[in-house]
TORGULO-895610 format. One record per residue: residue in three letters; residue number from 0; x, z, y of N, C-alpha, C in turn. Coordinates in Angstrom, 1 decimal. Example, Ala and Ser with C-alpha at 12.3 -4.5 7.8 and 13.67 -1.06 7.14 Angstrom:
residues 2
    aa     i      npx      npz      npy     capx     capz     capy      cpx      cpz      cpy
   ALA     0     13.2      7.8     -5.7     12.3      7.8     -4.5     13.2      7.8     -3.3
   SER     1     12.8      7.1     -2.2     13.7      7.1     -1.1     12.9      7.9      0.0
***
This chain:
residues 90
    aa     i      npx      npz      npy     capx     capz     capy      cpx      cpz      cpy
   MET     0    -23.4      0.6      3.0    -23.8      1.6      2.0    -22.7      1.9      1.1
   THR     1    -22.5      3.1      0.8    -21.4      3.7      0.0    -21.6      3.4     -1.5
   ASP     2    -20.4      3.3     -2.0    -20.4      3.0     -3.5    -20.4      4.3     -4.4
   ILE     3    -21.4      4.3     -5.2    -21.6      5.6     -6.0    -20.4      6.0     -6.8
   ARG     4    -19.5      5.2     -7.1    -18.4      5.5     -7.8    -17.4      6.4     -7.1
   PHE     5    -17.5      6.3     -5.7    -16.5      7.0     -4.9    -17.0      8.1     -4.1
   GLN     6    -18.3      8.6     -4.6    -18.8      9.7     -3.8    -18.1     11.1     -3.9
   SER     7    -17.5     11.4     -5.0    -16.7     12.6     -5.1    -15.4     12.6     -4.6
   PHE     8    -14.9     11.6     -4.0    -13.6     11.4     -3.5    -13.6     11.7     -2.0
   GLU     9    -12.6     12.4     -1.5    -12.6     12.5      0.0    -11.8     11.1      0.5
   ASP    10    -11.8     11.0      1.8    -11.1      9.9      2.5     -9.8      9.8      1.9
   ALA    11     -9.0     10.8      2.0     -7.5     10.9      1.9     -7.2     10.5      0.3
   GLU    12     -8.0     10.9     -0.6     -7.8     10.5     -2.1     -8.1      9.1     -2.3
   LEU    13     -9.2      8.5     -1.6     -9.5      7.1     -1.7     -8.4      6.2     -1.1
   ALA    14     -7.8      6.8      0.0     -6.6      5.9      0.6     -5.5      6.0     -0.2
   ASP    15     -5.2      7.0     -1.0     -4.1      7.1     -1.9     -4.4      6.2     -3.1
   ILE    16     -5.5      6.1     -3.6     -6.0      5.1     -4.7     -5.7      3.7     -4.2
   TRP    17     -6.2      3.4     -3.0     -6.0      2.1     -2.4     -4.6      1.7     -2.2
   TYR    18     -3.8      2.6     -1.8     -2.3      2.4     -1.6     -1.6      2.1     -2.9
   ALA    19     -1.9      3.0     -4.0     -1.4      3.0     -5.3     -1.7      1.6     -6.0
   LEU    20     -3.1      1.1     -5.7     -3.5     -0.1     -6.3     -2.8     -1.4     -5.7
   GLY    21     -2.3     -1.2     -4.4     -1.8     -2.4     -3.7     -0.8     -3.3     -4.6
   GLY    22      0.4     -2.6     -5.0      1.3     -3.3     -5.6      0.7     -3.8     -7.0
   ALA    23      0.0     -3.2     -7.8     -0.5     -3.7     -8.9     -1.6     -4.9     -8.6
   ALA    24     -2.3     -4.9     -7.6     -3.2     -6.0     -7.1     -2.4     -7.3     -6.8
   VAL    25     -1.2     -7.1     -6.2     -0.4     -8.3     -5.8      0.1     -8.9     -7.2
   ARG    26      0.6     -8.1     -8.1      1.2     -8.7     -9.3      0.1     -9.1    -10.3
   HIS    27     -1.0     -8.5    -10.3     -1.9     -8.7    -11.2     -3.4     -8.9    -10.7
   PRO    28     -3.6     -9.7     -9.7     -4.9     -9.9     -8.9     -6.1     -9.9     -9.8
   GLU    29     -6.1    -10.5    -10.9     -7.1    -10.8    -11.8     -7.8     -9.4    -12.3
   HIS    30     -6.9     -8.5    -12.4     -7.3     -7.1    -12.9     -7.6     -6.1    -12.0
   PHE    31     -6.7     -6.1    -11.0     -6.9     -4.9    -10.0     -7.4     -5.2     -8.6
   LYS    32     -7.5     -6.5     -8.2     -7.9     -6.9     -6.9     -9.5     -6.4     -6.6
   PRO    33    -10.3     -6.6     -7.6    -11.7     -6.3     -7.4    -11.8     -4.7     -7.2
   LEU    34    -11.2     -3.8     -7.9    -11.0     -2.5     -7.6    -10.6     -2.1     -6.2
   MET    35     -9.5     -2.7     -5.9     -8.8     -2.4     -4.5     -9.8     -2.8     -3.5
   ASP    36    -10.4     -4.0     -3.6    -11.3     -4.5     -2.6    -12.5     -3.5     -2.4
   SER    37    -13.0     -2.9     -3.6    -14.1     -2.0     -3.4    -13.6     -0.7     -2.7
   VAL    38    -12.5     -0.3     -3.1    -12.0      0.9     -2.5    -11.8      0.7     -0.9
   ALA    39    -11.3     -0.5     -0.6    -10.9     -0.9      0.8    -12.3     -0.9      1.7
   THR    40    -13.4     -1.5      1.0    -14.7     -1.6      1.5    -15.3     -0.2      1.8
   GLU    41    -15.2      0.7      0.8    -15.5      2.1      0.9    -14.9      2.8      2.1
   LEU    42    -13.6      2.7      2.2    -12.9      3.3      3.4    -13.2      2.7      4.7
   LEU    43    -13.5      1.4      4.6    -13.9      0.7      6.0    -15.3      1.3      6.4
   ASP    44    -16.2      1.4      5.3    -17.4      1.9      5.6    -17.5      3.4      6.2
   ARG    45    -16.5      4.2      5.8    -16.4      5.5      6.2    -15.7      5.6      7.5
   ARG    46    -14.5      5.0      7.6    -13.7      5.2      8.7    -13.8      4.2      9.9
   GLY    47    -14.5      3.1      9.6    -14.7      2.0     10.6    -13.4      1.6     11.3
   VAL    48    -13.5      1.3     12.6    -12.4      0.7     13.4    -11.1      1.7     13.4
   GLY    49    -11.3      2.9     13.0    -10.2      3.8     13.1     -9.4      3.8     11.7
   LEU    50     -9.7      3.1     10.8     -9.2      2.9      9.4     -7.8      2.5      9.6
   ASN    51     -7.5      1.4     10.2     -6.1      0.9     10.2     -5.1      1.9     10.8
   PRO    52     -5.4      2.4     11.9     -4.4      3.4     12.6     -4.2      4.6     11.6
   TRP    53     -5.4      5.1     11.0     -5.2      6.3     10.0     -4.3      6.0      8.8
   LEU    54     -4.6      4.7      8.2     -3.7      4.2      7.1     -2.3      4.0      7.5
   GLU    55     -2.0      3.5      8.8     -0.7      3.4      9.2      0.1      4.6      9.3
   GLU    56     -0.5      5.7      9.8      0.1      7.0     10.0      0.3      7.7      8.6
   ARG    57     -0.8      7.4      7.8     -0.8      8.2      6.5      0.5      7.6      5.7
   PHE    58      0.7      6.3      5.7      1.6      5.8      4.7      2.8      5.2      5.3
   ARG    59      3.1      5.6      6.5      4.3      5.1      7.2      5.5      5.6      6.4
   PRO    60      5.6      6.8      6.0      6.7      7.4      5.4      7.1      6.6      4.0
   PHE    61      6.1      6.0      3.4      6.4      5.3      2.1      6.6      3.8      2.1
   ARG    62      6.2      3.2      3.2      6.3      1.8      3.3      7.6      1.1      3.0
   PHE    63      8.8      1.6      3.7     10.0      1.0      3.7     10.5      1.0      2.1
   ALA    64     10.5      2.2      1.5     10.9      2.2      0.2     10.0      1.6     -0.8
   ASP    65      8.8      1.6     -0.7      7.8      0.9     -1.5      7.9     -0.6     -1.4
   SER    66      8.2     -1.1     -0.2      8.4     -2.6     -0.1      9.5     -3.1     -0.8
   ARG    67     10.6     -2.3     -0.8     11.8     -2.7     -1.6     11.5     -2.5     -3.2
   ASP    68     10.8     -1.6     -3.6     10.5     -1.6     -4.9      9.6     -2.6     -5.5
   ASP    69      8.6     -3.0     -4.6      7.6     -4.0     -4.9      8.3     -5.3     -4.9
   ALA    70      9.3     -5.6     -4.1     10.1     -6.9     -4.1     10.9     -6.9     -5.3
   ARG    71     11.4     -5.8     -5.7     12.3     -5.9     -6.9     11.3     -6.0     -8.2
   ALA    72     10.2     -5.4     -8.3      9.4     -5.6     -9.4      8.8     -7.0     -9.3
   ASN    73      8.4     -7.6     -8.2      8.1     -9.0     -8.2      9.1     -9.9     -8.6
   LEU    74     10.3     -9.7     -8.3     11.4    -10.5     -8.9     11.6    -10.4    -10.3
   GLU    75     11.2     -9.3    -10.9     11.2     -9.2    -12.4     10.1    -10.0    -13.2
   VAL    76      9.0     -9.9    -12.5      7.8    -10.4    -13.3      7.4    -11.8    -12.7
   SER    77      7.9    -12.2    -11.6      7.5    -13.6    -11.0      8.5    -14.6    -11.0
   PRO    78      8.4    -15.8    -11.8      9.3    -16.7    -11.6      9.3    -17.5    -10.4
   GLU    79      8.2    -17.5     -9.6      8.1    -18.0     -8.3      8.8    -17.2     -7.3
   ALA    80      8.8    -15.9     -7.5      9.6    -15.1     -6.5     11.2    -15.3     -6.8
   ARG    81     11.6    -15.4     -8.0     13.0    -15.7     -8.3     13.4    -17.0     -7.8
   GLN    82     12.5    -18.0     -7.9     12.9    -19.3     -7.4     13.1    -19.2     -5.9
   PHE    83     12.2    -18.7     -5.2     12.3    -18.4     -3.7     13.6    -17.8     -3.4
   GLN    84     13.9    -16.6     -3.9     15.1    -15.9     -3.6     16.4    -16.8     -3.9
   GLU    85     16.3    -17.4     -5.1     17.5    -18.4     -5.2     17.6    -19.5     -4.3
   SER    86     16.5    -20.0     -3.7     16.6    -21.1     -2.9     17.0    -20.7     -1.4
   ARG    87     16.8    -19.3     -1.1     17.3    -18.8      0.2     18.7    -18.4      0.1
   ARG    88     19.2    -18.3     -1.0     20.6    -18.2     -1.1     21.5    -19.4     -0.7
   GLY    89     20.8    -20.5     -1.0     21.6    -21.8     -0.6     22.3    -22.4     -1.9
***
């Protein structure tokens, strides 16, 4: 069953919301994860088994740059991430 909150959004718009929430949900799960999960459920209900390939194709151009930006942001806000990075340096 579709979520009434998302009725006016096209699949592509929902996918963009899901992608944008990804970094925030990792850094602040208590606040953003429930909304991200709701958007993901809606997309899965709409797209079914074709969702993953569609998302992969849609966001492939952004992934590399965004993963670097997310890693940098995590180092700034997460003491655990900084400890991990320092332990890898030796």
